[in-house]
A tleap script that builds the chain and sets N, CA, C and O, in Angstrom:
source leaprc.protein.ff14SB
mol = sequence {
  NMET ASN ILE GLY ASP MET LEU PHE ILE GLU
  GLU GLU GLN ASN ARG ILE ASN ALA GLY ILE
  ALA GLN GLY GLU GLN SER ILE MET VAL GLN
  LYS ASP MET LYS GLN TRP GLY VAL GLU ASN
  GLY MET TRP PRO ASN LEU ALA TYR TRP LYS
  ILE VAL TYR ASP HIE ALA VAL ALA ARG GLY
  TRP THR GLN GLU GLY PHE THR GLY MET GLU
  VAL CTYR
}
set mol.1.N position { 74.975 131.799 73.317 }
set mol.1.CA position { 74.876 131.456 74.720 }
set mol.1.C position { 75.783 132.416 75.504 }
set mol.1.O position { 76.934 132.631 75.127 }
set mol.2.N position { 75.266 132.983 76.581 }
set mol.2.CA position { 76.092 133.903 77.377 }
set mol.2.C position { 76.767 133.170 78.531 }
set mol.2.O position { 76.517 131.987 78.761 }
set mol.3.N position { 77.615 133.879 79.244 }
set mol.3.CA position { 78.403 133.269 80.322 }
set mol.3.C position { 77.504 132.742 81.445 }
set mol.3.O position { 77.806 131.715 82.053 }
set mol.4.N position { 76.401 133.446 81.720 }
set mol.4.CA position { 75.470 133.001 82.754 }
set mol.4.C position { 74.862 131.653 82.414 }
set mol.4.O position { 74.719 130.793 83.284 }
set mol.5.N position { 74.503 131.466 81.145 }
set mol.5.CA position { 73.947 130.187 80.706 }
set mol.5.C position { 74.982 129.069 80.830 }
set mol.5.O position { 74.661 127.959 81.254 }
set mol.6.N position { 76.221 129.372 80.456 }
set mol.6.CA position { 77.270 128.353 80.530 }
set mol.6.C position { 77.548 127.959 81.978 }
set mol.6.O position { 77.754 126.780 82.267 }
set mol.7.N position { 77.557 128.924 82.884 }
set mol.7.CA position { 77.776 128.618 84.297 }
set mol.7.C position { 76.626 127.786 84.854 }
set mol.7.O position { 76.838 126.855 85.630 }
set mol.8.N position { 75.404 128.135 84.447 }
set mol.8.CA position { 74.237 127.374 84.897 }
set mol.8.C position { 74.317 125.931 84.424 }
set mol.8.O position { 74.056 125.004 85.191 }
set mol.9.N position { 74.680 125.741 83.157 }
set mol.9.CA position { 74.796 124.392 82.603 }
set mol.9.C position { 75.879 123.606 83.337 }
set mol.9.O position { 75.685 122.434 83.660 }
set mol.10.N position { 77.015 124.244 83.600 }
set mol.10.CA position { 78.099 123.564 84.309 }
set mol.10.C position { 77.668 123.171 85.726 }
set mol.10.O position { 77.950 122.060 86.177 }
set mol.11.N position { 76.987 124.078 86.423 }
set mol.11.CA position { 76.511 123.762 87.775 }
set mol.11.C position { 75.515 122.612 87.762 }
set mol.11.O position { 75.544 121.752 88.643 }
set mol.12.N position { 74.635 122.593 86.770 }
set mol.12.CA position { 73.658 121.509 86.664 }
set mol.12.C position { 74.342 120.180 86.360 }
set mol.12.O position { 73.964 119.146 86.911 }
set mol.13.N position { 75.336 120.202 85.494 }
set mol.13.CA position { 76.082 118.979 85.197 }
set mol.13.C position { 76.790 118.462 86.446 }
set mol.13.O position { 76.789 117.258 86.704 }
set mol.14.N position { 77.389 119.353 87.217 }
set mol.14.CA position { 78.072 118.946 88.447 }
set mol.14.C position { 77.082 118.404 89.468 }
set mol.14.O position { 77.400 117.464 90.197 }
set mol.15.N position { 75.895 118.980 89.528 }
set mol.15.CA position { 74.879 118.516 90.468 }
set mol.15.C position { 74.355 117.148 90.068 }
set mol.15.O position { 74.192 116.274 90.919 }
set mol.16.N position { 74.092 116.955 88.794 }
set mol.16.CA position { 73.530 115.699 88.295 }
set mol.16.C position { 74.576 114.589 88.325 }
set mol.16.O position { 74.263 113.459 88.699 }
set mol.17.N position { 75.796 114.893 87.941 }
set mol.17.CA position { 76.880 113.906 87.896 }
set mol.17.C position { 77.824 114.104 89.080 }
set mol.17.O position { 79.042 114.178 88.918 }
set mol.18.N position { 77.254 114.184 90.238 }
set mol.18.CA position { 78.053 114.462 91.435 }
set mol.18.C position { 79.032 113.328 91.712 }
set mol.18.O position { 78.737 112.152 91.499 }
set mol.19.N position { 80.168 113.711 92.177 }
set mol.19.CA position { 81.182 112.735 92.560 }
set mol.19.C position { 81.021 112.362 94.027 }
set mol.19.O position { 80.101 112.821 94.704 }
set mol.20.N position { 81.915 111.540 94.493 }
set mol.20.CA position { 81.909 111.114 95.890 }
set mol.20.C position { 82.459 112.252 96.744 }
set mol.20.O position { 83.478 112.857 96.409 }
set mol.21.N position { 81.783 112.532 97.833 }
set mol.21.CA position { 82.232 113.581 98.745 }
set mol.21.C position { 82.423 112.993 100.133 }
set mol.21.O position { 81.635 112.157 100.574 }
set mol.22.N position { 83.445 113.421 100.803 }
set mol.22.CA position { 83.726 112.966 102.159 }
set mol.22.C position { 83.146 113.989 103.125 }
set mol.22.O position { 83.314 115.195 102.945 }
set mol.23.N position { 82.462 113.496 104.151 }
set mol.23.CA position { 81.825 114.372 105.121 }
set mol.23.C position { 82.800 114.974 106.110 }
set mol.23.O position { 83.918 114.488 106.280 }
set mol.24.N position { 82.356 116.049 106.768 }
set mol.24.CA position { 83.203 116.739 107.735 }
set mol.24.C position { 83.563 115.848 108.919 }
set mol.24.O position { 84.690 115.898 109.412 }
set mol.25.N position { 82.616 115.036 109.378 }
set mol.25.CA position { 82.891 114.170 110.522 }
set mol.25.C position { 83.983 113.164 110.185 }
set mol.25.O position { 84.869 112.913 111.002 }
set mol.26.N position { 83.926 112.592 109.000 }
set mol.26.CA position { 84.939 111.643 108.568 }
set mol.26.C position { 86.311 112.299 108.498 }
set mol.26.O position { 87.309 111.708 108.909 }
set mol.27.N position { 86.358 113.507 107.983 }
set mol.27.CA position { 87.628 114.239 107.887 }
set mol.27.C position { 88.183 114.521 109.276 }
set mol.27.O position { 89.384 114.380 109.504 }
set mol.28.N position { 87.314 114.920 110.211 }
set mol.28.CA position { 87.762 115.209 111.576 }
set mol.28.C position { 88.311 113.958 112.253 }
set mol.28.O position { 89.318 114.030 112.957 }
set mol.29.N position { 87.661 112.811 112.049 }
set mol.29.CA position { 88.144 111.568 112.649 }
set mol.29.C position { 89.494 111.190 112.063 }
set mol.29.O position { 90.391 110.762 112.788 }
set mol.30.N position { 89.640 111.346 110.750 }
set mol.30.CA position { 90.922 111.013 110.124 }
set mol.30.C position { 92.052 111.911 110.628 }
set mol.30.O position { 93.165 111.437 110.858 }
set mol.31.N position { 91.771 113.203 110.800 }
set mol.31.CA position { 92.787 114.120 111.321 }
set mol.31.C position { 93.162 113.746 112.751 }
set mol.31.O position { 94.340 113.741 113.109 }
set mol.32.N position { 92.160 113.435 113.563 }
set mol.32.CA position { 92.407 113.021 114.950 }
set mol.32.C position { 93.221 111.734 114.990 }
set mol.32.O position { 94.144 111.595 115.792 }
set mol.33.N position { 92.865 110.789 114.109 }
set mol.33.CA position { 93.561 109.513 114.072 }
set mol.33.C position { 95.023 109.713 113.664 }
set mol.33.O position { 95.916 109.090 114.239 }
set mol.34.N position { 95.268 110.571 112.684 }
set mol.34.CA position { 96.647 110.805 112.265 }
set mol.34.C position { 97.446 111.448 113.389 }
set mol.34.O position { 98.576 111.037 113.654 }
set mol.35.N position { 96.876 112.453 114.055 }
set mol.35.CA position { 97.566 113.101 115.165 }
set mol.35.C position { 97.863 112.084 116.265 }
set mol.35.O position { 98.964 112.067 116.816 }
set mol.36.N position { 96.897 111.248 116.582 }
set mol.36.CA position { 97.085 110.212 117.595 }
set mol.36.C position { 98.183 109.243 117.161 }
set mol.36.O position { 99.033 108.860 117.965 }
set mol.37.N position { 98.161 108.851 115.887 }
set mol.37.CA position { 99.172 107.925 115.361 }
set mol.37.C position { 100.573 108.504 115.411 }
set mol.37.O position { 101.529 107.795 115.725 }
set mol.38.N position { 100.702 109.787 115.105 }
set mol.38.CA position { 102.006 110.456 115.163 }
set mol.38.C position { 102.491 110.509 116.606 }
set mol.38.O position { 103.651 110.212 116.889 }
set mol.39.N position { 101.599 110.888 117.516 }
set mol.39.CA position { 101.964 111.000 118.929 }
set mol.39.C position { 102.379 109.653 119.527 }
set mol.39.O position { 103.188 109.606 120.453 }
set mol.40.N position { 101.829 108.567 119.000 }
set mol.40.CA position { 102.130 107.226 119.520 }
set mol.40.C position { 103.163 106.480 118.683 }
set mol.40.O position { 103.349 105.276 118.857 }
set mol.41.N position { 103.834 107.187 117.777 }
set mol.41.CA position { 104.907 106.604 116.981 }
set mol.41.C position { 104.441 105.553 115.976 }
set mol.41.O position { 105.233 104.714 115.548 }
set mol.42.N position { 103.181 105.592 115.601 }
set mol.42.CA position { 102.644 104.599 114.669 }
set mol.42.C position { 102.626 105.115 113.227 }
set mol.42.O position { 102.722 104.329 112.284 }
set mol.43.N position { 102.503 106.423 113.060 }
set mol.43.CA position { 102.337 107.011 111.732 }
set mol.43.C position { 103.700 107.376 111.193 }
set mol.43.O position { 104.424 108.060 111.917 }
set mol.44.N position { 104.113 107.016 110.058 }
set mol.44.CA position { 103.528 106.153 109.045 }
set mol.44.C position { 104.139 104.759 109.056 }
set mol.44.O position { 104.161 104.083 108.027 }
set mol.45.N position { 104.631 104.328 110.199 }
set mol.45.CA position { 105.388 103.079 110.271 }
set mol.45.C position { 104.547 101.813 110.220 }
set mol.45.O position { 105.037 100.780 109.764 }
set mol.46.N position { 103.299 101.857 110.672 }
set mol.46.CA position { 102.453 100.665 110.692 }
set mol.46.C position { 101.458 100.678 109.540 }
set mol.46.O position { 101.244 101.701 108.890 }
set mol.47.N position { 100.860 99.521 109.305 }
set mol.47.CA position { 99.824 99.425 108.280 }
set mol.47.C position { 98.632 100.293 108.681 }
set mol.47.O position { 98.317 100.414 109.864 }
set mol.48.N position { 97.983 100.885 107.705 }
set mol.48.CA position { 96.871 101.802 107.964 }
set mol.48.C position { 95.764 101.124 108.763 }
set mol.48.O position { 95.214 101.728 109.684 }
set mol.49.N position { 95.426 99.869 108.423 }
set mol.49.CA position { 94.339 99.176 109.133 }
set mol.49.C position { 94.676 99.012 110.610 }
set mol.49.O position { 93.786 99.064 111.458 }
set mol.50.N position { 95.971 98.813 110.926 }
set mol.50.CA position { 96.398 98.654 112.316 }
set mol.50.C position { 96.246 99.965 113.084 }
set mol.50.O position { 95.832 99.967 114.243 }
set mol.51.N position { 96.583 101.073 112.436 }
set mol.51.CA position { 96.414 102.385 113.065 }
set mol.51.C position { 94.935 102.653 113.302 }
set mol.51.O position { 94.558 103.138 114.369 }
set mol.52.N position { 94.093 102.341 112.318 }
set mol.52.CA position { 92.642 102.540 112.458 }
set mol.52.C position { 92.126 101.717 113.630 }
set mol.52.O position { 91.379 102.227 114.464 }
set mol.53.N position { 92.515 100.459 113.699 }
set mol.53.CA position { 92.032 99.577 114.759 }
set mol.53.C position { 92.509 100.036 116.135 }
set mol.53.O position { 91.712 100.137 117.068 }
set mol.54.N position { 93.798 100.311 116.262 }
set mol.54.CA position { 94.336 100.735 117.556 }
set mol.54.C position { 93.744 102.071 117.999 }
set mol.54.O position { 93.518 102.285 119.190 }
set mol.55.N position { 93.495 102.960 117.059 }
set mol.55.CA position { 92.861 104.244 117.376 }
set mol.55.C position { 91.445 104.016 117.902 }
set mol.55.O position { 91.031 104.649 118.872 }
set mol.56.N position { 90.717 103.126 117.271 }
set mol.56.CA position { 89.355 102.816 117.718 }
set mol.56.C position { 89.363 102.214 119.116 }
set mol.56.O position { 88.520 102.559 119.944 }
set mol.57.N position { 90.295 101.330 119.382 }
set mol.57.CA position { 90.409 100.722 120.714 }
set mol.57.C position { 90.741 101.799 121.744 }
set mol.57.O position { 90.144 101.835 122.820 }
set mol.58.N position { 91.688 102.671 121.420 }
set mol.58.CA position { 92.095 103.724 122.350 }
set mol.58.C position { 90.960 104.688 122.654 }
set mol.58.O position { 90.893 105.243 123.751 }
set mol.59.N position { 90.076 104.889 121.698 }
set mol.59.CA position { 88.942 105.802 121.887 }
set mol.59.C position { 87.722 105.102 122.486 }
set mol.59.O position { 86.727 105.751 122.808 }
set mol.60.N position { 87.802 103.779 122.636 }
set mol.60.CA position { 86.674 103.037 123.197 }
set mol.60.C position { 85.545 102.820 122.200 }
set mol.60.O position { 84.383 102.702 122.588 }
set mol.61.N position { 85.882 102.769 120.931 }
set mol.61.CA position { 84.864 102.637 119.884 }
set mol.61.C position { 84.614 101.200 119.464 }
set mol.61.O position { 83.844 100.965 118.533 }
set mol.62.N position { 85.236 100.239 120.116 }
set mol.62.CA position { 85.030 98.841 119.735 }
set mol.62.C position { 83.943 98.226 120.612 }
set mol.62.O position { 83.674 98.705 121.714 }
set mol.63.N position { 83.329 97.170 120.115 }
set mol.63.CA position { 82.253 96.501 120.842 }
set mol.63.C position { 82.495 95.004 120.816 }
set mol.63.O position { 83.016 94.462 119.840 }
set mol.64.N position { 82.111 94.341 121.900 }
set mol.64.CA position { 82.253 92.892 121.949 }
set mol.64.C position { 81.151 92.234 121.134 }
set mol.64.O position { 80.088 92.816 120.919 }
set mol.65.N position { 81.418 91.012 120.682 }
set mol.65.CA position { 80.413 90.243 119.973 }
set mol.65.C position { 80.403 90.439 118.467 }
set mol.65.O position { 79.534 89.903 117.779 }
set mol.66.N position { 81.352 91.197 117.949 }
set mol.66.CA position { 81.400 91.386 116.504 }
set mol.66.C position { 82.006 90.146 115.860 }
set mol.66.O position { 82.804 89.447 116.486 }
set mol.67.N position { 81.638 89.873 114.630 }
set mol.67.CA position { 82.122 88.689 113.925 }
set mol.67.C position { 83.408 88.963 113.164 }
set mol.67.O position { 84.053 88.024 112.698 }
set mol.68.N position { 83.792 90.199 113.028 }
set mol.68.CA position { 84.959 90.555 112.230 }
set mol.68.C position { 84.583 91.028 110.843 }
set mol.68.O position { 85.433 91.515 110.098 }
set mol.69.N position { 83.320 90.889 110.492 }
set mol.69.CA position { 82.862 91.321 109.174 }
set mol.69.C position { 82.391 92.786 109.204 }
set mol.69.O position { 82.106 93.364 108.155 }
set mol.70.N position { 82.310 93.378 110.387 }
set mol.70.CA position { 81.853 94.739 110.492 }
set mol.70.C position { 82.957 95.712 110.077 }
set mol.70.O position { 84.138 95.365 110.085 }
set mol.71.N position { 82.567 96.904 109.724 }
set mol.71.CA position { 83.529 97.945 109.362 }
set mol.71.C position { 83.990 98.617 110.649 }
set mol.71.O position { 83.177 98.965 111.505 }
set mol.72.N position { 85.292 98.793 110.775 }
set mol.72.CA position { 85.835 99.448 111.967 }
set mol.72.C position { 85.573 100.909 111.926 }
set mol.72.O position { 85.958 101.632 112.845 }
savepdb mol mol.pdb
quit
């Protein structure tokens, strides 16, 4: 087996057994949230869920009528 075959097999294994990947939009929101949390003196002093919630409120991303079972 040559190196090209081994690389092909490895790429196919990675494609078939793909792991979890985080999207660019999610990464951008997390970076924005951390910067916002640092600027507001919340990072890393408060619980993560509290920072997520307060960031969503500050950005206007919350909606009335939710039961609390929804993902923030």
